[in-house]
C-alpha positions as CSV (number, residue, x, y, z in Angstrom):
1,M,0.0,0.0,0.0
2,K,1.5,3.3,-1.1
3,I,0.3,6.2,1.0
4,T,1.4,9.8,0.5
5,P,0.6,11.8,3.7
6,T,0.9,15.5,3.6
7,T,0.1,18.1,6.3
8,L,-1.5,21.1,4.6
9,S,-3.0,24.3,5.8
10,I,-6.5,25.1,4.4
11,N,-4.7,27.6,2.1
12,Q,-2.5,24.8,0.8
13,L,-5.3,22.2,0.7
14,L,-7.7,24.3,-1.4
15,G,-5.2,26.6,-3.0
16,S,-4.1,24.5,-5.9
17,S,-5.7,25.9,-9.1
18,N,-5.7,22.5,-10.9
19,E,-7.2,20.2,-8.3
20,Q,-10.9,19.5,-7.7
21,F,-12.3,17.3,-4.9
22,V,-15.1,15.1,-6.0
23,I,-17.4,13.5,-3.5
24,P,-18.6,10.1,-5.0
25,A,-22.2,9.6,-5.9
26,Y,-22.5,6.8,-3.4
27,Q,-21.8,9.0,-0.4
28,R,-24.7,10.2,1.8
29,R,-26.0,13.7,1.8
30,Y,-24.3,16.5,3.7
31,S,-25.7,16.2,7.2
32,W,-23.5,18.1,9.7
33,G,-25.5,20.1,12.3
34,E,-25.1,22.9,14.7
35,K,-22.9,21.0,17.1
36,Q,-20.3,20.3,14.4
37,W,-20.6,23.9,13.0
38,S,-20.1,25.3,16.5
39,D,-17.1,23.1,17.2
40,L,-15.4,24.1,14.0
41,F,-16.1,27.9,14.4
42,N,-15.1,28.0,18.1
43,D,-12.0,25.9,17.7
44,I,-10.7,28.4,15.2
45,K,-11.9,31.5,17.1
46,L,-10.2,30.4,20.3
47,L,-6.8,29.8,18.7
48,G,-3.9,31.8,20.1
49,Q,-1.7,33.7,17.7
50,Q,0.9,31.0,17.7
51,D,-1.5,28.0,18.0
52,T,-2.5,25.7,15.2
53,H,-5.6,23.5,14.9
54,L,-5.6,20.1,13.3
55,L,-8.9,19.5,11.6
56,G,-8.3,15.8,11.0
57,T,-7.5,13.6,8.0
58,I,-9.0,13.5,4.6
59,L,-8.5,10.5,2.3
60,C,-8.2,11.0,-1.4
61,L,-8.2,8.4,-4.2
62,T,-5.9,9.9,-6.8
63,S,-4.7,9.0,-10.3
64,N,-1.7,10.2,-12.3
65,Y,-1.7,14.0,-12.6
66,A,-2.2,15.5,-16.1
67,V,-2.5,18.9,-17.6
68,G,-5.7,20.7,-16.6
69,I,-8.0,20.0,-13.6
70,N,-7.2,16.8,-11.8
71,Q,-10.1,15.3,-9.9
72,L,-9.5,13.7,-6.5
73,E,-12.1,11.3,-5.2
74,L,-12.8,12.1,-1.6
75,V,-13.2,8.7,0.1
76,D,-13.2,10.2,3.7
77,G,-13.6,13.8,4.8
78,Q,-16.8,14.7,2.9
79,Q,-18.6,16.5,5.8
80,R,-15.5,18.5,7.0
81,T,-14.6,19.6,3.5
82,T,-18.1,20.7,2.6
83,T,-18.4,22.6,5.8
84,L,-15.1,24.4,5.2
85,T,-16.4,25.6,1.8
86,I,-19.7,26.8,3.5
87,L,-17.7,28.7,6.1
88,L,-15.4,30.2,3.4
89,K,-18.4,31.3,1.4
90,A,-19.9,33.0,4.5
91,L,-16.6,34.8,5.0
92,S,-16.3,35.7,1.4
93,D,-19.8,37.2,1.4
94,K,-19.1,39.1,4.6
95,F,-15.9,40.7,3.2
96,K,-17.7,41.6,0.0
97,E,-20.4,43.3,2.0
98,L,-17.7,45.2,3.9
99,E,-16.0,46.1,0.5
100,Q,-12.9,44.2,1.4
101,E,-12.2,43.3,-2.2
102,E,-8.7,41.8,-1.8
103,V,-9.7,39.3,0.9
104,F,-12.9,38.5,-1.0
105,K,-10.8,37.5,-4.0
106,E,-8.4,35.5,-1.9
107,I,-11.2,33.4,-0.5
108,N,-12.8,32.9,-3.8
109,S,-9.5,31.5,-5.2
110,L,-9.9,28.7,-2.6
111,L,-13.5,28.0,-3.7
112,Y,-12.9,27.7,-7.4
113,C,-10.3,26.3,-9.8
114,K,-9.6,26.7,-13.5
115,G,-8.8,24.2,-16.3
116,L,-7.3,24.7,-19.7
117,D,-10.5,26.6,-20.8
118,R,-9.8,29.1,-18.0
119,V,-13.5,28.8,-16.9
120,L,-14.1,28.9,-13.1
121,K,-15.2,25.6,-11.7
122,R,-16.1,24.8,-8.1
123,K,-13.3,23.4,-6.0
124,V,-15.7,20.8,-4.5
125,I,-18.2,18.7,-6.4
126,L,-20.8,16.8,-4.3
127,G,-22.6,13.5,-4.9
128,D,-25.6,13.2,-7.1
129,L,-28.2,13.9,-4.4
130,D,-26.6,17.1,-3.1
131,N,-24.7,18.6,-6.0
132,P,-27.7,20.4,-7.6
133,D,-28.5,22.0,-4.3
134,Y,-24.9,22.8,-3.6
135,E,-24.4,24.5,-6.9
136,K,-27.5,26.7,-6.3
137,F,-26.2,27.5,-2.8
138,M,-22.7,28.5,-4.1
139,K,-24.2,30.7,-6.8
140,S,-26.8,32.1,-4.3
141,E,-29.5,31.3,-6.9
142,E,-32.9,29.6,-6.5
143,L,-32.3,29.1,-2.8
144,E,-36.0,28.5,-2.2
145,S,-35.8,25.3,-4.3
146,I,-33.0,23.7,-2.3
147,E,-34.0,20.4,-0.8
148,N,-31.1,19.9,1.6
149,E,-31.6,22.8,3.9
150,R,-28.4,22.0,5.9
151,F,-26.5,24.1,3.4
152,I,-28.6,27.2,4.1
153,E,-28.8,26.4,7.9
154,A,-25.0,26.1,8.1
155,Y,-24.4,29.3,6.1
156,E,-26.9,31.2,8.3
157,Y,-25.2,29.9,11.4
158,F,-21.8,31.1,10.3
159,I,-23.1,34.5,9.1
160,E,-24.8,35.1,12.5
161,K,-21.5,34.3,14.2
162,L,-19.5,36.5,11.8
163,N,-21.9,39.4,12.2
164,D,-20.8,39.6,15.9
165,L,-17.2,40.3,14.9
166,T,-15.5,43.6,14.1
167,L,-13.5,43.9,10.9
168,A,-10.3,43.3,12.7
169,E,-11.7,40.1,14.3
170,L,-13.0,39.0,10.9
171,L,-9.6,39.4,9.4
172,E,-8.1,37.5,12.3
173,H,-10.6,34.7,12.0
174,H,-10.0,34.4,8.3
175,Y,-6.2,34.2,8.9
176,K,-6.5,31.5,11.6
177,L,-8.8,29.5,9.3
178,V,-6.7,29.4,6.2
179,S,-3.2,29.7,7.7
180,N,-3.3,28.1,11.2
181,T,-5.8,25.3,10.6
182,Y,-4.3,22.1,9.2
183,T,-5.5,18.8,7.8
184,I,-3.5,15.7,6.9
185,R,-4.2,14.7,3.4
186,L,-3.7,11.0,2.6
187,D,-3.3,10.3,-1.1
188,V,-3.8,6.7,-2.2
189,A,-3.6,5.5,-5.8
190,N,-5.6,2.2,-5.5
191,A,-9.2,1.9,-4.5
192,K,-8.6,-1.3,-2.5
193,D,-6.0,0.6,-0.4
194,A,-8.2,3.6,0.0
195,Y,-11.1,1.5,1.5
196,K,-8.8,-0.5,3.7
197,L,-7.1,2.7,5.0
198,F,-10.6,4.2,5.6
199,E,-11.4,1.4,8.0
200,T,-8.1,1.8,9.8
201,I,-8.3,5.5,10.2
202,N,-11.8,5.3,11.7
203,N,-10.7,2.6,14.2
204,R,-13.2,0.1,13.0
205,G,-15.9,2.6,12.7
206,L,-16.2,3.8,16.3
207,N,-17.0,7.3,15.0
208,L,-18.9,6.3,11.9
209,S,-22.5,5.1,11.3
210,P,-23.1,1.4,10.5
211,T,-24.0,2.5,7.0
212,D,-20.6,4.1,6.4
213,I,-18.9,0.9,7.7
214,I,-21.0,-1.3,5.5
215,K,-20.4,0.8,2.4
216,N,-16.7,0.8,3.0
217,F,-16.8,-3.0,3.6
218,L,-18.7,-3.7,0.3
219,L,-16.7,-1.3,-1.8
220,G,-13.4,-2.4,-0.3
221,H,-14.1,-6.1,-1.0
222,S,-15.4,-5.4,-4.5
223,S,-12.2,-3.4,-5.3
224,L,-10.1,-6.5,-4.3
225,I,-11.9,-8.6,-6.9
226,S,-11.8,-6.4,-10.0
227,D,-12.4,-2.9,-11.3
228,N,-15.5,-4.0,-13.0
229,N,-16.9,-5.4,-9.8
230,L,-16.1,-2.2,-8.0
231,E,-17.9,0.0,-10.6
232,N,-21.0,-2.2,-10.5
233,V,-21.2,-2.3,-6.7
234,K,-20.6,1.5,-6.6
235,G,-23.5,1.9,-9.0
236,Y,-25.9,-0.2,-7.0
237,W,-24.8,1.5,-3.8
238,T,-25.5,4.9,-5.4
239,E,-29.0,3.8,-6.3
240,L,-29.5,2.5,-2.7
241,I,-28.6,5.9,-1.3
242,I,-31.0,7.6,-3.7
243,N,-33.8,5.1,-2.8
244,L,-33.3,5.9,0.8
245,D,-33.1,9.6,0.5
246,G,-34.7,11.3,3.5
247,I,-34.7,8.0,5.5
248,R,-32.2,7.0,8.1
249,T,-30.1,4.4,6.3
250,D,-29.1,2.7,9.6
251,D,-32.8,2.0,10.1
252,F,-33.0,0.3,6.7
253,F,-30.0,-1.9,7.4
254,R,-31.3,-2.9,10.9
255,Q,-34.7,-3.8,9.6
256,Y,-33.4,-5.4,6.5
257,L,-31.2,-7.7,8.6
258,S,-34.1,-8.5,11.0
259,S,-36.2,-9.4,7.9
260,V,-33.7,-11.6,6.1
261,L,-32.3,-13.3,9.3
262,K,-35.8,-13.6,10.7
263,R,-34.8,-12.4,14.2
264,K,-34.4,-9.2,16.1
265,I,-31.3,-7.2,15.3
266,T,-30.2,-4.4,17.6
267,G,-28.6,-1.2,16.5
268,S,-25.3,-2.2,18.1
269,N,-25.1,-5.4,16.2
270,I,-25.8,-4.1,12.7
271,I,-22.2,-4.3,11.4
272,D,-21.4,-7.7,12.8
273,E,-24.7,-9.2,11.7
274,F,-24.3,-7.7,8.2
275,K,-20.8,-9.2,7.8
276,K,-22.0,-12.6,8.9
277,H,-24.9,-12.4,6.5
278,Y,-22.5,-11.3,3.7
279,F,-20.1,-14.1,4.4
280,E,-22.9,-16.6,4.3
281,S,-24.3,-15.2,1.1
282,V,-21.5,-14.1,-1.2
283,I,-19.3,-16.5,-3.1
284,E,-16.2,-14.2,-3.3
285,A,-16.3,-13.7,0.5
286,E,-14.1,-16.7,0.9
287,N,-11.2,-14.6,-0.5
288,L,-11.3,-12.1,2.4
289,Q,-8.9,-12.5,5.2
290,E,-11.8,-12.1,7.7
291,F,-13.5,-15.2,6.3
292,S,-11.4,-17.6,8.3
293,Q,-12.4,-15.8,11.5
294,F,-16.0,-15.9,10.4
295,E,-15.8,-19.7,9.7
296,H,-14.4,-20.2,13.1
297,T,-17.2,-18.2,14.7
298,I,-19.9,-19.9,12.8
299,A,-18.5,-23.3,13.6
300,E,-18.6,-22.5,17.3
301,E,-22.2,-21.3,17.0
302,N,-23.2,-24.4,15.1
303,E,-21.5,-26.6,17.7
304,E,-23.6,-25.0,20.4
305,E,-26.8,-25.7,18.4
306,V,-26.1,-29.4,17.9
307,E,-24.0,-30.1,21.0
308,D,-26.5,-32.5,22.4
309,S,-26.4,-34.7,19.3
310,N,-22.9,-34.2,18.1
311,D,-24.3,-34.9,14.6
312,V,-21.4,-34.3,12.3
313,E,-23.5,-35.1,9.2
314,E,-26.0,-32.4,10.2
315,M,-23.1,-29.9,10.5
316,E,-21.9,-30.9,7.0
317,N,-25.5,-30.4,5.7
318,I,-25.6,-26.9,7.2
319,S,-22.3,-26.0,5.5
320,R,-23.5,-27.5,2.2
321,N,-26.8,-25.6,2.3
322,Q,-25.0,-22.3,3.0
323,K,-22.8,-22.8,0.0
324,N,-25.8,-23.7,-2.3
325,K,-27.4,-20.4,-1.4
326,K,-24.4,-18.3,-2.2
327,I,-24.5,-15.6,-4.9
328,S,-21.9,-13.2,-6.5
329,I,-21.1,-9.9,-4.9
330,I,-22.7,-8.1,-7.8
331,E,-26.0,-10.1,-7.3
332,F,-25.8,-9.3,-3.6
333,A,-25.4,-5.6,-4.2
334,R,-28.2,-5.6,-6.7
335,S,-30.4,-7.4,-4.2
336,L,-29.6,-4.8,-1.6
337,R,-30.5,-2.1,-4.1
338,D,-33.8,-3.7,-4.9
339,T,-34.7,-4.2,-1.3
340,S,-33.9,-0.5,-0.5
341,K,-36.3,0.5,-3.3
342,I,-39.1,-1.4,-1.6
343,Y,-38.2,0.0,1.8
344,G,-38.2,3.5,0.4
345,Q,-41.7,2.9,-1.1
346,L,-42.9,1.5,2.2
347,R,-41.7,4.5,4.1
348,K,-42.8,7.1,1.6
349,Q,-46.0,5.4,0.5
350,T,-45.2,5.5,-3.3
351,F,-46.5,2.2,-4.6
352,A,-48.7,2.3,-7.7
353,D,-51.7,1.0,-5.7
354,V,-53.5,3.9,-4.0
355,K,-55.2,1.7,-1.4
356,I,-51.9,0.1,-0.3
357,N,-50.4,3.6,0.1
358,R,-53.4,4.6,2.1
359,H,-53.0,1.7,4.6
360,L,-49.2,2.4,4.8
361,N,-50.0,6.0,5.6
362,N,-52.4,4.7,8.4
363,L,-49.5,2.7,9.8
364,T,-47.3,5.8,9.8
365,K,-50.0,7.8,11.7
366,I,-50.4,5.0,14.3
367,K,-46.6,4.8,14.7
368,S,-45.9,1.3,13.4
369,F,-42.2,1.5,12.6
370,P,-41.3,-2.1,13.7
371,S,-43.8,-3.5,11.2
372,Y,-41.5,-2.6,8.3
373,I,-39.4,-5.6,9.3
374,F,-42.2,-7.9,8.1
375,L,-43.5,-5.6,5.4
376,L,-40.1,-5.6,3.7
377,D,-40.4,-9.3,3.4
378,L,-44.1,-9.3,2.5
379,F,-43.7,-6.8,-0.4
380,Q,-41.1,-9.0,-2.0
381,R,-43.5,-11.9,-2.2
382,E,-45.9,-12.5,-5.1
383,L,-49.2,-12.0,-3.4
384,D,-52.6,-10.8,-4.5
385,T,-53.2,-7.2,-3.6
386,S,-56.3,-8.2,-1.7
387,K,-54.3,-10.4,0.6
388,T,-51.7,-7.7,1.1
389,I,-54.4,-5.2,2.1
390,K,-56.0,-7.7,4.5
391,I,-52.6,-8.1,6.2
392,L,-52.1,-4.3,6.4
393,K,-55.5,-4.0,8.1
394,L,-54.5,-6.7,10.6
395,I,-51.3,-4.8,11.4
396,E,-53.3,-1.6,11.8
397,T,-55.6,-3.2,14.3
398,F,-52.7,-4.9,16.1
399,M,-50.6,-1.8,16.4
400,L,-53.4,0.5,17.4
401,R,-54.6,-1.9,20.2
402,R,-51.1,-2.4,21.6
403,H,-50.4,1.4,21.6
404,I,-53.7,2.3,23.2
405,C,-53.1,-0.4,25.9
406,E,-49.5,0.7,26.3
407,Y,-48.0,-2.7,25.7
408,R,-44.2,-2.9,25.6
409,T,-42.8,-1.7,22.2
410,G,-39.6,-3.6,22.8
411,E,-41.3,-6.8,21.9
412,L,-42.4,-5.7,18.5
413,D,-39.1,-6.2,16.6
414,A,-39.2,-9.9,17.6
415,I,-42.9,-10.3,16.8
416,F,-42.5,-8.9,13.3
417,S,-39.2,-10.7,12.6
418,N,-41.1,-14.0,13.5
419,L,-43.8,-13.1,11.0
420,T,-41.3,-13.4,8.1
421,T,-41.3,-17.2,8.7
422,V,-45.0,-17.5,7.6
423,E,-45.5,-19.3,4.4
424,N,-47.6,-17.9,1.5
425,D,-50.2,-20.7,1.8
426,G,-52.9,-19.4,4.1
427,I,-50.7,-16.3,4.9
428,V,-53.6,-14.1,6.0
429,E,-54.9,-16.5,8.6
430,N,-51.5,-17.5,9.8
431,V,-50.4,-13.9,10.3
432,K,-53.7,-13.4,12.2
433,Q,-53.0,-16.3,14.5
434,K,-49.5,-15.2,15.3
435,L,-50.6,-11.7,16.1
436,L,-53.5,-12.8,18.2
437,K,-51.0,-14.2,20.8
438,H,-49.9,-10.6,21.5
439,L,-53.2,-8.8,21.0
440,P,-55.0,-7.0,23.9
441,S,-58.5,-8.3,24.6
442,D,-61.7,-6.4,23.7
443,N,-62.4,-5.5,27.3
444,E,-58.9,-4.2,27.9
445,F,-58.9,-2.3,24.7
446,E,-62.3,-0.7,25.3
447,G,-61.4,0.3,28.9
448,R,-58.0,1.8,27.9
449,F,-59.3,3.5,24.8
450,N,-61.9,5.3,26.9
451,R,-59.2,6.7,29.2
452,H,-56.3,7.0,26.7
453,N,-54.3,10.3,26.6
454,F,-53.5,11.2,23.0
455,K,-51.1,14.0,23.9
456,G,-48.0,13.8,21.6
457,N,-49.8,11.3,19.3
458,E,-52.1,13.7,17.4
459,N,-51.6,11.8,14.1
460,R,-52.8,8.6,15.8
461,A,-55.9,10.5,17.1
462,K,-56.5,11.8,13.5
463,Y,-56.3,8.3,12.1
464,V,-58.9,7.1,14.7
465,L,-61.3,9.9,14.0
466,E,-60.9,9.4,10.2
467,T,-61.9,5.8,10.7
468,F,-64.9,6.8,12.7
469,E,-65.9,9.2,10.0
470,Y,-65.6,6.6,7.2
471,D,-67.8,4.2,9.3
472,L,-70.3,6.9,10.1
473,I,-70.9,7.7,6.4
474,A,-70.8,4.0,5.4
475,D,-68.0,4.9,3.0
476,Q,-67.5,2.4,0.2
477,G,-64.0,3.4,-0.6
478,E,-65.1,6.5,-2.6
479,Y,-64.2,9.1,-0.1
480,V,-60.8,10.1,1.3
481,L,-60.4,12.8,3.9
482,T,-57.8,15.4,3.0
483,T,-54.4,14.8,4.7
484,G,-51.5,16.7,6.2
485,G,-51.9,20.4,7.2
486,D,-55.2,20.9,5.5
487,L,-57.1,18.9,8.1
488,H,-56.6,19.7,11.7
489,L,-57.2,17.8,14.9
490,E,-59.6,20.1,16.8
491,H,-59.7,20.3,20.6
492,I,-63.4,21.0,21.4
493,I,-62.5,22.2,24.9
494,P,-59.3,24.2,24.1
495,Q,-55.9,23.1,25.2
496,K,-55.4,26.4,27.1
497,I,-58.2,27.8,29.3
498,T,-56.3,29.7,32.1
499,T,-54.3,32.3,30.3
500,K,-55.5,35.9,30.6
501,K,-55.1,36.4,26.8
502,S,-57.3,33.5,25.9
503,K,-60.0,34.6,28.3
504,E,-60.0,38.1,27.0
505,E,-60.0,37.1,23.3
506,F,-62.1,34.0,23.3
507,G,-64.1,33.6,26.5
508,D,-63.7,32.2,30.0
509,W,-63.7,28.4,29.5
510,E,-62.5,27.9,33.1
511,L,-65.7,29.6,34.4
512,Y,-67.8,27.7,31.8
513,L,-66.5,24.3,32.9
514,G,-67.3,24.9,36.5
515,N,-65.9,23.4,39.7
516,D,-62.4,21.8,39.6
517,A,-62.1,23.0,36.0
518,I,-58.3,23.2,35.9
519,E,-57.8,19.7,37.4
520,L,-60.5,18.1,35.2
521,H,-59.2,19.9,32.1
522,K,-55.7,18.3,32.6
523,Q,-57.3,14.8,32.8
524,Y,-59.7,15.1,29.9
525,V,-58.5,17.6,27.3
526,N,-56.5,15.0,25.3
527,R,-59.0,12.2,25.5
528,I,-60.7,11.0,22.2
529,G,-64.1,12.4,23.3
530,N,-62.6,16.0,23.2
531,F,-61.4,15.7,19.6
532,T,-62.9,16.2,16.2
533,L,-61.6,16.9,12.7
534,L,-61.8,20.4,11.1
535,A,-60.5,22.1,8.0
536,K,-57.5,24.3,8.7
537,K,-59.3,27.6,7.9
538,L,-62.3,26.6,10.0
539,N,-60.1,25.6,12.9
540,I,-58.3,28.9,12.8
541,I,-61.6,30.8,13.2
542,A,-62.9,28.4,15.8
543,S,-59.7,28.5,17.9
544,N,-60.4,28.9,21.6
545,N,-63.8,30.5,21.2
546,P,-66.7,29.6,23.4
547,F,-68.5,26.4,22.4
548,E,-71.5,28.3,20.8
549,S,-69.1,30.2,18.6
550,K,-67.2,27.0,17.6
551,Q,-70.5,25.4,16.6
552,K,-70.9,28.0,13.8
553,E,-67.7,26.7,12.2
554,Y,-68.6,23.1,12.9
555,R,-71.8,23.6,10.8
556,K,-69.7,24.7,7.8
557,S,-67.7,21.4,7.9
558,N,-68.4,18.6,5.5
559,I,-67.3,16.1,8.1
560,Q,-70.3,14.3,9.7
561,L,-68.5,13.6,12.9
562,T,-68.0,17.3,13.4
563,K,-71.5,18.3,12.3
564,L,-72.9,16.0,15.1
565,L,-71.4,18.4,17.6
566,T,-73.9,21.1,16.5
567,A,-76.7,19.2,18.2
568,Y,-75.1,19.6,21.7
569,D,-76.6,22.3,24.0
570,E,-73.3,22.4,25.9
571,F,-69.9,20.7,25.9
572,K,-68.2,20.2,29.2
573,I,-66.3,17.4,30.9
574,Q,-69.4,15.2,31.2
575,Q,-69.8,15.3,27.4
576,V,-66.1,14.4,26.9
577,K,-66.7,11.4,29.2
578,E,-69.8,10.3,27.4
579,R,-68.3,10.8,23.9
580,S,-65.1,8.9,24.9
581,A,-67.2,5.9,26.1
582,Q,-69.2,5.8,22.9
583,F,-66.1,6.0,20.8
584,A,-64.5,3.2,22.9
585,K,-67.4,0.8,22.1
586,K,-67.2,1.7,18.5
587,A,-63.4,1.2,18.5
588,V,-63.8,-2.4,19.6
589,Q,-66.1,-3.1,16.6
590,L,-63.8,-1.3,14.1
591,W,-60.4,-2.6,15.2
592,R,-60.9,-6.3,15.6
593,F,-59.6,-9.3,13.6
């Protein structure tokens, strides 16, 4: 392994006019937050005149230098390098505002480079997901259309800090950043060496996410096999990152492993379990040095499983079956890509079937995150849509009942992992029977539903009320309530009744509710009987108004559940109790297997 380490100031790192740092397409989005921005800014600000600050290492995959711009693939250091350019742009804009033209030009020379065509090009090129946003940000154009708001947030953070500095302090901060801040640049010529070094630098991933370690592991191994393998695996990984855009990739890998291994995988075990799964699945894995350690570990585990029988033939059959199932690394990467696409569709509800998306959206409202373990498996099977929808309804019932009855959420990963073992024959009934073992009874559900506090789970309450509405109008699947911010969860008795402002503007609900109003309000304000659904504009008008005034807006609503409230002569704690009890009886009928 040939490594060229060079200690460089930021001036030296970004000052070469013929170098451009390219962040590969397979890298995740820019994601640093205020803690990292603050650490960087303050580390520089607090430097003494003679002090230096080491920013860390960056790892570059380089090729032979040629005339013109030479692109360096940034294998490690994406977040630091991107943040440096954002801070430099903030400084550049600040000096331009103060008409410090010389310093402004000095900084811009670090942000741009020139090729043979003498056209200015950005010093840093980001991956496919972020680069369009980054380009708009650097040009200060179309900022309202930027998807990754971290660029704007980081810039605004730095600008706010710089606004507090005098011109002399700004000049000092700039000098400390470009002249007294250093990084160690490691240049590696071969991809296989770059990925191996990446793992070594990061001390087996103690400071990295599981996704980063898995990516490096896959790309590193594929680079050992051939350049063609590496390019194919890079391509599939890039698609995986795009499929999971906006989703925590570590969540995907944990639930993916739970689904394929059919058992609960914890966050701390993602990397080890992924490697075991990889070694068991991929033909070329036998070429890795780690494979011998893996074989030893698996052998010990298998010995424990059959220690009572000492059946050598059984051990040989296990080994033989594992080898029969093995696929190439390219097939493995393609399978990961395909599974990530399904996971993305599950989380974002983007399937072609509208009914399926609607039920997936219901699961999101209920907060059914663990169910994706089984759904990831389910949506890779060839099932009739009608069966899939029946299973989604079962899970809706299961999750709502458990949440309302406050059953332990820690059991859910194991429950849904176990569901992946169900065969396709009779799948609906078999899923039902497995879930029934962990389902609260009708009596328990009714009692807890009546008393349940929905505070902090407003979307779950909206889902419940929407279901009541569909039942009330005997909906045949023709009617869908508007979603998102257009439909509000309305507290009939307002959330605040004691503030002077609310009393002056809307009426004295505390006096209206009578004795013990404050204590009773705390107990009942977030129960289901105190909720209804109301369009945004109607809810804004209704606000904290007296009940009679609210009824005027309720009459304008098209929602039957809300219109029924216009028949009440008054609405106090007793009405909340009665309405909650009625809803609880109805809930038992609607959410049952």
